N, C-alpha and C positions, 0 to 999 in steps of 0.2 A: 121448878126443882128443888128437892130436899137435899139438906146435907147428908152425909153417909151415916153418920150416927143415928140421926132419926129414922132413915130408911130402914138400916137393918135391924134398929131395936123392933121396929114393927113387923118386918119381914119374919123375925126369929120365931114368932108365935105359931107361923105354919111352916117353916123352911124345911123341915123334913117331911113332911107329908109327901106320900109316893115316891122318896128318895131311895126306898129299900128294894125295888125293883125295876125292871124295864130300863129306859134310856139313862136316867141319873145313876142308876147301879152300874151300867155297863162304863158311864164316863167316870165314874169313881174308882172303878176296878183296873181300868187302863192308866190311871194316874197313879193309883198305889202300886201297880205291876213295875212303872219305869221307876218311880223314887226307892223303892225297897233297897235296890242293890247299893245305893247310894247312901241310904240311912243307916245300913246294917252297921252295928257296933260304934257308930258316931254320934258324936254330940248335935241335935236336930232342933231347927227352930222352925216351925211354919208361922209365917207371917199372914194374919187374916185366916186364923183356923176356923173362925165361925163358930159352929156347935161342935167341932171336933170329929167329924166324919172321916176326914183323912187321918188327922193325928192318932186317933185310936188305933189305926190299922198299923201304923209303923212303930208305936210305941214300944210295943214288945220287941223290936228288931234293934231299935238304937240304943246305943250305950246310954244316952240321957235324952229326954225329948221336952220340948217344950212349945206354948203357942202364945199368941200376942193376937189381939183383935180391938179394934175401936168400939164394937157394940156391946154395952153390958147385958143385953138379952141374949145373944148369941153365946156370949162366955158362960152364961148361967147353966146352959146344957152341957157344954165344955165340962164344967167343973163337977157337974153331978156324973159325968162319965170317970171322974176321978184323975182327968187329965191337970198337968201341971200348966197353968195359963195365967196371963196378965193383961190388965187392959192397957192399949197404948197405939200412938197413930204410927204407921208406917215410916213417917218421916222423920219420927223422934222415938225409938224404941228403948224401953227401960233396961237395956242390957249393956254389958262392958264391951268394948272392943276385942275382936278376934275372939270372941267366945263361942262360937261354934264351929263345926266341920262342915254342915249343910245348912243352908236356909234355903226354904221354898216358899212359894206363894200361888195360889191357886184362884182364877177368876176375883183378884183382888187389884191388881195393878191397873186393869183397865179403868177402875173406877177413881184412880187417885190422879188428878189433875196435874200434880209436879212430879211426874214420871222419873226424871232425873234424880231428884230429891231423893225418891224412895229408893232407887237402885243403889244410889250413894250410900245411904244408911244400912242398907243390908249388905253392902259390901264391907261396911265398917265391921259389922260384927262377924264377918267371916275370916277364918283362919288363912294365913297363906298355903296354898295347896288345896282349900276346900271347894265347895261346887255350892253355885246357887242353880237352882231348878225354879224357873220364873215363868208364869203363863201369860200370853197375850191373847187378845181376841183378833182375829186373821180379817183384815179387808178384802183378801182374796180368798174368798169362802162362799159356799152355798149358805151358810148359817148368816152371814152379813146381809146377804140379798133377802133372805126370808125375813130378818130381823126389820129390814128397812119398808119391807111390804106389808107386814102384819099390823093389826090394831095392838094398842097397848093391852098389857096382861096384868090382871089384878094380883099383888102379891099380899095384900092384908087390906081388910077396910076398904078405904078410898083410895089406898097406894098401889100405883103402878109402877112396872118396869120402866116406864118413860121418865120417872121422877128422879133418878140417880143418874150423877154424871157418867158416861160410858164413853171409852175413846176404841176405836178400831185401828189397829196397825199393820203393817208388812214388817217382813222379816228385816228389813231395809232401816226403816225408821225405828223399830224397836232395837236394833243392834247398834243404832248410832247413838240411844240414850244410854249404853251401858259405860261404866267408869273405865277409864284406860287399863285399869290393871286386871280387867277382866277379859277372858277370852272364851268364845264359844266354842264348845268341844263335841256337842250332841245335840237333838232335838227329839221330839215325837209329836205328832198330830192327831189330834181327837176329833171325830165328828167332819169327817171328810162327804159321806154320802147321805147321812141322814136329814132329810127335808123338814121333819117334824117329830118331835118326842114321842108323838103317839103311835109310830110305826112299831116303835119297840113294845106296844101292848097288844099289840097283833098275834096270833099266834104262829103263822108262817112267817110273815114279815120280820118279825122279832130274830127269827133265827138266821135270815139272810142279811139283815143288815148288821146283826151282832158280827157276823162271819166278815162281811166287807170292811166293817169300822177296824176289827182286829188285823186284817190283812194290810190295811192303808196304812196303820199307824206308825211304823216306822220304813215305809217305802218311799219313792220320791213323792208319793201324792199327798205327803204329809203337809206338804207346801202348801196346800189349798184347804186345810183342816180349818174348822170355826175355832178351835183351841189349840194354840201351839205353846208346848213346854221348851224352852230354850235351856240347855245346861251350860252354864259359863263358869270357867275355872279360875279362881285367883290366883296371879302371879307369886312366886316366891319358892 
């Protein structure tokens, strides 16, 4: 098992390869579409912003946007995009309390061992009445089953995706980790039907699975998605 900083520094060299089309483009589009109404005109922080693929899409909508990430390798590409980003750990972020209206994190919290500490820190940064948009990996999903059965995938050099800490939650276990001043008000599920990313590279199947994923994202089937974004509002 590698520490998160080492893993993502290595991954950063090829992280964006193939992410401008197919499966990854669909996942990012569904993520941004859900985030944008919350971000519009607000002060927004993305925790674990990586190379800035999500942050760059909402920066123009936000009143002010910022990103934080543990990996200097990932942040190098965010800075090249002209984004305001800082290096920092999700459990100890270099911002003042109640600084943001919206704090979001995608594909980040499942790789942090102390989930409660990360959520408490993110809540600290949020103004009363603000929203957290936070994503967990869903144990009740086809993606979870596929991940358990497939061989390790190389992400860079001799580094594989099984060398980073990864946790899978249910809606119940994830919600139980939220600080008491946060109340869940909405959710979206992404990747309900997709068995493997490659189906989105095939001409006919791309359209079929794209339609199915969009239809399921805000339906009752979102409870079976591989990625579930929970929206929690801070009291006040």
